[in-house]
Jmol script that loads the backbone (N, CA, C; Angstrom):
load data "model"
ATOM      1  N   UNK A   1     -13.381  13.274  -9.640  1.00  0.00           N
ATOM      2  CA  UNK A   1     -13.762  12.046  -8.546  1.00  0.00           C
ATOM      3  C   UNK A   1     -13.053  12.122  -7.825  1.00  0.00           C
ATOM      4  N   UNK A   2     -13.194  11.995  -7.116  1.00  0.00           N
ATOM      5  CA  UNK A   2     -13.075  11.647  -4.830  1.00  0.00           C
ATOM      6  C   UNK A   2     -12.413  10.692  -5.061  1.00  0.00           C
ATOM      7  N   UNK A   3     -11.172  10.038  -4.250  1.00  0.00           N
ATOM      8  CA  UNK A   3     -10.734   8.792  -4.682  1.00  0.00           C
ATOM      9  C   UNK A   3     -11.887   8.171  -3.473  1.00  0.00           C
ATOM     10  N   UNK A   4     -12.487   8.101  -2.847  1.00  0.00           N
ATOM     11  CA  UNK A   4     -13.507   7.367  -2.101  1.00  0.00           C
ATOM     12  C   UNK A   4     -14.380   6.243  -3.004  1.00  0.00           C
ATOM     13  N   UNK A   5     -14.466   7.228  -4.269  1.00  0.00           N
ATOM     14  CA  UNK A   5     -15.945   7.466  -5.907  1.00  0.00           C
ATOM     15  C   UNK A   5     -15.172   6.457  -6.043  1.00  0.00           C
ATOM     16  N   UNK A   6     -13.508   6.619  -6.759  1.00  0.00           N
ATOM     17  CA  UNK A   6     -12.992   6.296  -7.266  1.00  0.00           C
ATOM     18  C   UNK A   6     -12.919   4.609  -6.642  1.00  0.00           C
ATOM     19  N   UNK A   7     -11.885   3.976  -5.618  1.00  0.00           N
ATOM     20  CA  UNK A   7     -12.771   3.005  -4.722  1.00  0.00           C
ATOM     21  C   UNK A   7     -14.486   2.206  -4.879  1.00  0.00           C
ATOM     22  N   UNK A   8     -14.310   2.845  -5.177  1.00  0.00           N
ATOM     23  CA  UNK A   8     -16.609   2.836  -4.114  1.00  0.00           C
ATOM     24  C   UNK A   8     -16.904   2.131  -6.228  1.00  0.00           C
ATOM     25  N   UNK A   9     -16.280   2.587  -7.331  1.00  0.00           N
ATOM     26  CA  UNK A   9     -16.705   1.977  -8.176  1.00  0.00           C
ATOM     27  C   UNK A   9     -15.773   0.470  -8.295  1.00  0.00           C
ATOM     28  N   UNK A  10     -15.278   0.359  -8.235  1.00  0.00           N
ATOM     29  CA  UNK A  10     -14.023  -0.468  -8.792  1.00  0.00           C
ATOM     30  C   UNK A  10     -14.173  -1.231  -7.821  1.00  0.00           C
ATOM     31  N   UNK A  11     -14.762  -1.468  -7.297  1.00  0.00           N
ATOM     32  CA  UNK A  11     -15.671  -2.121  -5.656  1.00  0.00           C
ATOM     33  C   UNK A  11     -16.847  -3.225  -6.196  1.00  0.00           C
ATOM     34  N   UNK A  12     -17.413  -1.745  -6.512  1.00  0.00           N
ATOM     35  CA  UNK A  12     -18.747  -2.450  -7.384  1.00  0.00           C
ATOM     36  C   UNK A  12     -18.654  -3.372  -8.468  1.00  0.00           C
ATOM     37  N   UNK A  13     -17.096  -2.938  -9.125  1.00  0.00           N
ATOM     38  CA  UNK A  13     -17.553  -3.609 -10.946  1.00  0.00           C
ATOM     39  C   UNK A  13     -17.161  -5.125 -10.794  1.00  0.00           C
ATOM     40  N   UNK A  14     -16.523  -5.198  -8.824  1.00  0.00           N
ATOM     41  CA  UNK A  14     -16.098  -6.747  -8.992  1.00  0.00           C
ATOM     42  C   UNK A  14     -17.014  -7.780  -8.596  1.00  0.00           C
ATOM     43  N   UNK A  15     -17.891  -7.587  -7.997  1.00  0.00           N
ATOM     44  CA  UNK A  15     -18.877  -7.704  -6.860  1.00  0.00           C
ATOM     45  C   UNK A  15     -19.961  -8.712  -7.795  1.00  0.00           C
ATOM     46  N   UNK A  16     -20.245 -10.214  -6.994  1.00  0.00           N
ATOM     47  CA  UNK A  16     -21.143 -10.474  -7.779  1.00  0.00           C
ATOM     48  C   UNK A  16     -22.607 -11.053  -7.055  1.00  0.00           C
ATOM     49  N   UNK A  17     -22.784 -10.311  -6.316  1.00  0.00           N
ATOM     50  CA  UNK A  17     -23.605  -9.645  -5.192  1.00  0.00           C
ATOM     51  C   UNK A  17     -24.713  -8.587  -5.889  1.00  0.00           C
ATOM     52  N   UNK A  18     -25.674  -8.182  -5.093  1.00  0.00           N
ATOM     53  CA  UNK A  18     -26.016  -7.009  -5.392  1.00  0.00           C
ATOM     54  C   UNK A  18     -26.009  -6.428  -3.757  1.00  0.00           C
ATOM     55  N   UNK A  19     -25.740  -5.714  -3.189  1.00  0.00           N
ATOM     56  CA  UNK A  19     -25.248  -5.004  -1.850  1.00  0.00           C
ATOM     57  C   UNK A  19     -24.938  -3.829  -1.533  1.00  0.00           C
ATOM     58  N   UNK A  20     -24.888  -3.524  -0.700  1.00  0.00           N
ATOM     59  CA  UNK A  20     -25.383  -2.053  -0.159  1.00  0.00           C
ATOM     60  C   UNK A  20     -23.545  -1.701  -0.253  1.00  0.00           C
ATOM     61  N   UNK A  21     -23.004  -1.147  -0.842  1.00  0.00           N
ATOM     62  CA  UNK A  21     -21.219  -0.876   0.193  1.00  0.00           C
ATOM     63  C   UNK A  21     -21.038   0.524   0.791  1.00  0.00           C
ATOM     64  N   UNK A  22     -20.223   0.118   2.567  1.00  0.00           N
ATOM     65  CA  UNK A  22     -20.392   0.975   3.043  1.00  0.00           C
ATOM     66  C   UNK A  22     -18.699   1.059   3.860  1.00  0.00           C
ATOM     67  N   UNK A  23     -18.378   2.645   4.184  1.00  0.00           N
ATOM     68  CA  UNK A  23     -17.472   1.840   4.258  1.00  0.00           C
ATOM     69  C   UNK A  23     -16.692   0.779   5.869  1.00  0.00           C
ATOM     70  N   UNK A  24     -18.236   0.787   7.029  1.00  0.00           N
ATOM     71  CA  UNK A  24     -17.641  -0.484   7.193  1.00  0.00           C
ATOM     72  C   UNK A  24     -17.451  -1.650   6.556  1.00  0.00           C
ATOM     73  N   UNK A  25     -17.905  -2.504   5.257  1.00  0.00           N
ATOM     74  CA  UNK A  25     -18.290  -3.589   4.405  1.00  0.00           C
ATOM     75  C   UNK A  25     -17.068  -4.353   4.972  1.00  0.00           C
ATOM     76  N   UNK A  26     -16.853  -5.591   4.436  1.00  0.00           N
ATOM     77  CA  UNK A  26     -15.426  -5.573   4.863  1.00  0.00           C
ATOM     78  C   UNK A  26     -15.555  -6.922   3.593  1.00  0.00           C
ATOM     79  N   UNK A  27     -14.881  -6.410   2.549  1.00  0.00           N
ATOM     80  CA  UNK A  27     -15.019  -6.988   1.119  1.00  0.00           C
ATOM     81  C   UNK A  27     -15.194  -8.465   1.724  1.00  0.00           C
ATOM     82  N   UNK A  28     -14.055  -9.176   1.985  1.00  0.00           N
ATOM     83  CA  UNK A  28     -14.127 -10.645   2.095  1.00  0.00           C
ATOM     84  C   UNK A  28     -16.045 -11.706   2.571  1.00  0.00           C
ATOM     85  N   UNK A  29     -16.408 -11.296   3.864  1.00  0.00           N
ATOM     86  CA  UNK A  29     -17.744 -11.373   4.216  1.00  0.00           C
ATOM     87  C   UNK A  29     -18.564 -10.570   3.937  1.00  0.00           C
ATOM     88  N   UNK A  30     -18.462  -9.447   3.508  1.00  0.00           N
ATOM     89  CA  UNK A  30     -19.809  -8.897   3.268  1.00  0.00           C
ATOM     90  C   UNK A  30     -20.297  -8.594   1.597  1.00  0.00           C
ATOM     91  N   UNK A  31     -19.218  -8.416   0.980  1.00  0.00           N
ATOM     92  CA  UNK A  31     -18.893  -8.514  -0.482  1.00  0.00           C
ATOM     93  C   UNK A  31     -19.111  -9.643  -1.437  1.00  0.00           C
ATOM     94  N   UNK A  32     -17.969 -10.795  -0.992  1.00  0.00           N
ATOM     95  CA  UNK A  32     -18.469 -11.661  -2.063  1.00  0.00           C
ATOM     96  C   UNK A  32     -16.515 -11.723  -2.354  1.00  0.00           C
ATOM     97  N   UNK A  33     -15.937 -11.045  -1.980  1.00  0.00           N
ATOM     98  CA  UNK A  33     -14.569 -10.954  -2.724  1.00  0.00           C
ATOM     99  C   UNK A  33     -13.882 -11.891  -2.069  1.00  0.00           C
ATOM    100  N   UNK A  34     -12.507 -13.072  -2.717  1.00  0.00           N
ATOM    101  CA  UNK A  34     -11.747 -14.131  -2.698  1.00  0.00           C
ATOM    102  C   UNK A  34     -11.145 -13.179  -2.593  1.00  0.00           C
ATOM    103  N   UNK A  35     -10.049 -14.076  -2.540  1.00  0.00           N
ATOM    104  CA  UNK A  35      -8.375 -13.346  -2.959  1.00  0.00           C
ATOM    105  C   UNK A  35      -8.092 -12.891  -3.907  1.00  0.00           C
ATOM    106  N   UNK A  36      -8.284 -14.161  -5.327  1.00  0.00           N
ATOM    107  CA  UNK A  36      -8.177 -13.776  -6.805  1.00  0.00           C
ATOM    108  C   UNK A  36      -9.252 -12.606  -6.951  1.00  0.00           C
ATOM    109  N   UNK A  37      -9.811 -11.668  -5.745  1.00  0.00           N
ATOM    110  CA  UNK A  37     -10.737 -11.065  -6.635  1.00  0.00           C
ATOM    111  C   UNK A  37     -10.005  -9.866  -5.157  1.00  0.00           C
ATOM    112  N   UNK A  38      -9.251 -10.001  -4.287  1.00  0.00           N
ATOM    113  CA  UNK A  38      -9.065  -9.060  -3.858  1.00  0.00           C
ATOM    114  C   UNK A  38      -7.921  -8.825  -4.284  1.00  0.00           C
ATOM    115  N   UNK A  39      -6.906  -9.845  -4.888  1.00  0.00           N
ATOM    116  CA  UNK A  39      -5.843  -8.830  -4.799  1.00  0.00           C
ATOM    117  C   UNK A  39      -6.080  -8.236  -6.635  1.00  0.00           C
ATOM    118  N   UNK A  40      -6.561  -8.220  -7.894  1.00  0.00           N
ATOM    119  CA  UNK A  40      -7.394  -7.642  -8.463  1.00  0.00           C
ATOM    120  C   UNK A  40      -6.869  -6.263  -7.843  1.00  0.00           C
ATOM    121  N   UNK A  41      -8.464  -5.961  -6.979  1.00  0.00           N
ATOM    122  CA  UNK A  41      -8.770  -4.618  -7.023  1.00  0.00           C
ATOM    123  C   UNK A  41      -7.673  -4.236  -6.686  1.00  0.00           C
ATOM    124  N   UNK A  42      -6.571  -4.525  -5.063  1.00  0.00           N
ATOM    125  CA  UNK A  42      -5.286  -3.632  -5.145  1.00  0.00           C
ATOM    126  C   UNK A  42      -5.135  -3.076  -6.485  1.00  0.00           C
ATOM    127  N   UNK A  43      -4.369  -4.440  -7.319  1.00  0.00           N
ATOM    128  CA  UNK A  43      -3.293  -3.784  -8.575  1.00  0.00           C
ATOM    129  C   UNK A  43      -4.719  -2.852  -9.024  1.00  0.00           C
ATOM    130  N   UNK A  44      -5.855  -3.106  -9.698  1.00  0.00           N
ATOM    131  CA  UNK A  44      -6.412  -1.707 -10.758  1.00  0.00           C
ATOM    132  C   UNK A  44      -6.165  -0.262  -9.749  1.00  0.00           C
ATOM    133  N   UNK A  45      -6.855  -0.788  -8.159  1.00  0.00           N
ATOM    134  CA  UNK A  45      -6.329   0.790  -7.436  1.00  0.00           C
ATOM    135  C   UNK A  45      -4.877   1.164  -7.446  1.00  0.00           C
ATOM    136  N   UNK A  46      -3.639   0.160  -7.577  1.00  0.00           N
ATOM    137  CA  UNK A  46      -2.514   0.335  -7.624  1.00  0.00           C
ATOM    138  C   UNK A  46      -1.814   1.201  -9.308  1.00  0.00           C
ATOM    139  N   UNK A  47      -2.883   0.812  -9.936  1.00  0.00           N
ATOM    140  CA  UNK A  47      -2.400   1.252 -11.514  1.00  0.00           C
ATOM    141  C   UNK A  47      -3.038   2.477 -11.577  1.00  0.00           C
ATOM    142  N   UNK A  48      -4.428   2.140 -10.910  1.00  0.00           N
ATOM    143  CA  UNK A  48      -4.697   4.721 -11.106  1.00  0.00           C
ATOM    144  C   UNK A  48      -4.148   5.663 -10.838  1.00  0.00           C
ATOM    145  N   UNK A  49      -3.701   5.103  -9.398  1.00  0.00           N
ATOM    146  CA  UNK A  49      -3.293   5.692  -8.747  1.00  0.00           C
ATOM    147  C   UNK A  49      -1.392   6.012  -8.547  1.00  0.00           C
ATOM    148  N   UNK A  50      -0.983   4.567  -8.796  1.00  0.00           N
ATOM    149  CA  UNK A  50       0.684   4.657  -9.039  1.00  0.00           C
ATOM    150  C   UNK A  50       1.378   5.006  -7.578  1.00  0.00           C
ATOM    151  N   UNK A  51       0.214   4.125  -7.502  1.00  0.00           N
ATOM    152  CA  UNK A  51       1.144   3.545  -5.547  1.00  0.00           C
ATOM    153  C   UNK A  51       1.468   2.081  -6.112  1.00  0.00           C
ATOM    154  N   UNK A  52       1.760   1.343  -4.729  1.00  0.00           N
ATOM    155  CA  UNK A  52       2.142   0.058  -4.397  1.00  0.00           C
ATOM    156  C   UNK A  52       2.063  -0.157  -2.986  1.00  0.00           C
ATOM    157  N   UNK A  53       1.104  -1.245  -3.012  1.00  0.00           N
ATOM    158  CA  UNK A  53       0.855  -1.388  -1.500  1.00  0.00           C
ATOM    159  C   UNK A  53       1.656  -2.593  -1.594  1.00  0.00           C
ATOM    160  N   UNK A  54       1.884  -2.501   0.198  1.00  0.00           N
ATOM    161  CA  UNK A  54       3.092  -3.759   0.283  1.00  0.00           C
ATOM    162  C   UNK A  54       1.823  -5.011   1.145  1.00  0.00           C
ATOM    163  N   UNK A  55       2.855  -6.286   1.453  1.00  0.00           N
ATOM    164  CA  UNK A  55       1.683  -7.098   2.288  1.00  0.00           C
ATOM    165  C   UNK A  55       0.890  -6.812   3.840  1.00  0.00           C
ATOM    166  N   UNK A  56       1.798  -5.771   4.077  1.00  0.00           N
ATOM    167  CA  UNK A  56       0.964  -5.187   5.758  1.00  0.00           C
ATOM    168  C   UNK A  56       0.376  -4.338   5.407  1.00  0.00           C
ATOM    169  N   UNK A  57       0.031  -3.252   4.778  1.00  0.00           N
ATOM    170  CA  UNK A  57      -0.631  -2.612   3.748  1.00  0.00           C
ATOM    171  C   UNK A  57      -1.872  -3.575   3.813  1.00  0.00           C
ATOM    172  N   UNK A  58      -1.538  -4.542   2.637  1.00  0.00           N
ATOM    173  CA  UNK A  58      -2.968  -5.354   2.197  1.00  0.00           C
ATOM    174  C   UNK A  58      -3.741  -5.941   3.479  1.00  0.00           C
ATOM    175  N   UNK A  59      -3.035  -6.736   4.648  1.00  0.00           N
ATOM    176  CA  UNK A  59      -3.480  -7.095   5.078  1.00  0.00           C
ATOM    177  C   UNK A  59      -4.880  -5.970   5.564  1.00  0.00           C
ATOM    178  N   UNK A  60      -4.292  -5.051   5.781  1.00  0.00           N
ATOM    179  CA  UNK A  60      -5.326  -3.489   6.561  1.00  0.00           C
ATOM    180  C   UNK A  60      -6.107  -3.137   5.834  1.00  0.00           C
ATOM    181  N   UNK A  61      -6.830  -3.295   4.557  1.00  0.00           N
ATOM    182  CA  UNK A  61      -7.139  -3.265   3.709  1.00  0.00           C
ATOM    183  C   UNK A  61      -8.182  -3.803   3.512  1.00  0.00           C
ATOM    184  N   UNK A  62      -8.907  -4.896   4.204  1.00  0.00           N
ATOM    185  CA  UNK A  62      -9.737  -6.085   3.956  1.00  0.00           C
ATOM    186  C   UNK A  62     -11.319  -5.090   3.924  1.00  0.00           C
ATOM    187  N   UNK A  63     -11.525  -3.653   4.792  1.00  0.00           N
ATOM    188  CA  UNK A  63     -12.701  -3.087   5.723  1.00  0.00           C
ATOM    189  C   UNK A  63     -12.608  -1.680   4.366  1.00  0.00           C
ATOM    190  N   UNK A  64     -13.133  -1.317   2.924  1.00  0.00           N
ATOM    191  CA  UNK A  64     -13.798  -0.242   2.301  1.00  0.00           C
ATOM    192  C   UNK A  64     -12.810   0.434   3.098  1.00  0.00           C
ATOM    193  N   UNK A  65     -13.715   1.576   4.404  1.00  0.00           N
ATOM    194  CA  UNK A  65     -12.842   2.600   4.273  1.00  0.00           C
ATOM    195  C   UNK A  65     -11.850   2.256   5.036  1.00  0.00           C
ATOM    196  N   UNK A  66     -11.327   1.473   6.042  1.00  0.00           N
ATOM    197  CA  UNK A  66      -9.617   1.383   5.791  1.00  0.00           C
ATOM    198  C   UNK A  66      -8.649   1.423   4.138  1.00  0.00           C
ATOM    199  N   UNK A  67      -9.331   0.743   3.087  1.00  0.00           N
ATOM    200  CA  UNK A  67      -8.764   0.255   2.347  1.00  0.00           C
ATOM    201  C   UNK A  67      -8.407   1.843   1.468  1.00  0.00           C
ATOM    202  N   UNK A  68      -9.805   2.649   1.212  1.00  0.00           N
ATOM    203  CA  UNK A  68      -9.829   4.091   1.297  1.00  0.00           C
ATOM    204  C   UNK A  68      -8.907   4.913   2.078  1.00  0.00           C
ATOM    205  N   UNK A  69      -9.215   4.990   3.016  1.00  0.00           N
ATOM    206  CA  UNK A  69      -7.621   5.545   4.054  1.00  0.00           C
ATOM    207  C   UNK A  69      -6.574   5.575   3.437  1.00  0.00           C
ATOM    208  N   UNK A  70      -6.725   4.017   3.228  1.00  0.00           N
ATOM    209  CA  UNK A  70      -4.587   3.419   3.134  1.00  0.00           C
ATOM    210  C   UNK A  70      -4.258   4.007   1.447  1.00  0.00           C
ATOM    211  N   UNK A  71      -5.560   4.244   0.307  1.00  0.00           N
ATOM    212  CA  UNK A  71      -4.996   5.485  -0.204  1.00  0.00           C
ATOM    213  C   UNK A  71      -4.492   5.822  -0.967  1.00  0.00           C
ATOM    214  N   UNK A  72      -5.771   7.058   0.470  1.00  0.00           N
ATOM    215  CA  UNK A  72      -5.141   8.378   0.710  1.00  0.00           C
ATOM    216  C   UNK A  72      -3.627   9.017   1.125  1.00  0.00           C
ATOM    217  N   UNK A  73      -4.331   7.949   2.001  1.00  0.00           N
ATOM    218  CA  UNK A  73      -2.219   7.974   3.038  1.00  0.00           C
ATOM    219  C   UNK A  73      -1.012   7.521   2.093  1.00  0.00           C
ATOM    220  N   UNK A  74      -1.932   6.775   0.710  1.00  0.00           N
ATOM    221  CA  UNK A  74      -0.017   6.923  -0.152  1.00  0.00           C
ATOM    222  C   UNK A  74      -0.522   7.968  -1.018  1.00  0.00           C
ATOM    223  N   UNK A  75      -1.686   8.306  -1.534  1.00  0.00           N
ATOM    224  CA  UNK A  75      -0.996   9.648  -2.018  1.00  0.00           C
ATOM    225  C   UNK A  75      -0.655  10.876  -1.629  1.00  0.00           C
ATOM    226  N   UNK A  76      -0.915  10.796  -0.169  1.00  0.00           N
ATOM    227  CA  UNK A  76       0.018  12.446   0.299  1.00  0.00           C
ATOM    228  C   UNK A  76       0.874  11.537   0.553  1.00  0.00           C
ATOM    229  N   UNK A  77       2.202  10.568   0.543  1.00  0.00           N
ATOM    230  CA  UNK A  77       3.244   9.794   0.866  1.00  0.00           C
ATOM    231  C   UNK A  77       4.231  10.385  -0.470  1.00  0.00           C
ATOM    232  N   UNK A  78       3.158  10.327  -1.583  1.00  0.00           N
ATOM    233  CA  UNK A  78       4.405  10.185  -2.367  1.00  0.00           C
ATOM    234  C   UNK A  78       3.955  12.027  -2.917  1.00  0.00           C
ATOM    235  N   UNK A  79       3.040  12.679  -2.611  1.00  0.00           N
ATOM    236  CA  UNK A  79       3.410  14.276  -2.995  1.00  0.00           C
ATOM    237  C   UNK A  79       4.647  14.678  -2.026  1.00  0.00           C
ATOM    238  N   UNK A  80       4.481  13.905  -1.164  1.00  0.00           N
ATOM    239  CA  UNK A  80       6.170  14.464  -0.263  1.00  0.00           C
ATOM    240  C   UNK A  80       7.484  13.546  -0.550  1.00  0.00           C
ATOM    241  N   UNK A  81       7.127  12.612  -0.965  1.00  0.00           N
ATOM    242  CA  UNK A  81       9.170  11.893  -1.710  1.00  0.00           C
ATOM    243  C   UNK A  81       9.134  12.780  -2.192  1.00  0.00           C
TER     244      UNK A  81
END
end "model"
wireframe off; spacefill off
backbone 0.3
color backbone group
């Protein structure tokens, strides 16, 4: 399964509304996330991929596409560390 597929599934798991998820979807305004569900989502992603987001990175992950890209970048970083 690709990073995109995993992230989308984790987002879907925490949705309370039935909407189409695109890379342009904003977790808060489009998908109904609140701060607790956002942090829970990031924690699940961190646990899945053994990565850690810092605060600045978290702020950039409000759109699905940015979140996917951040995870992919983190995974590349861990390969080269």
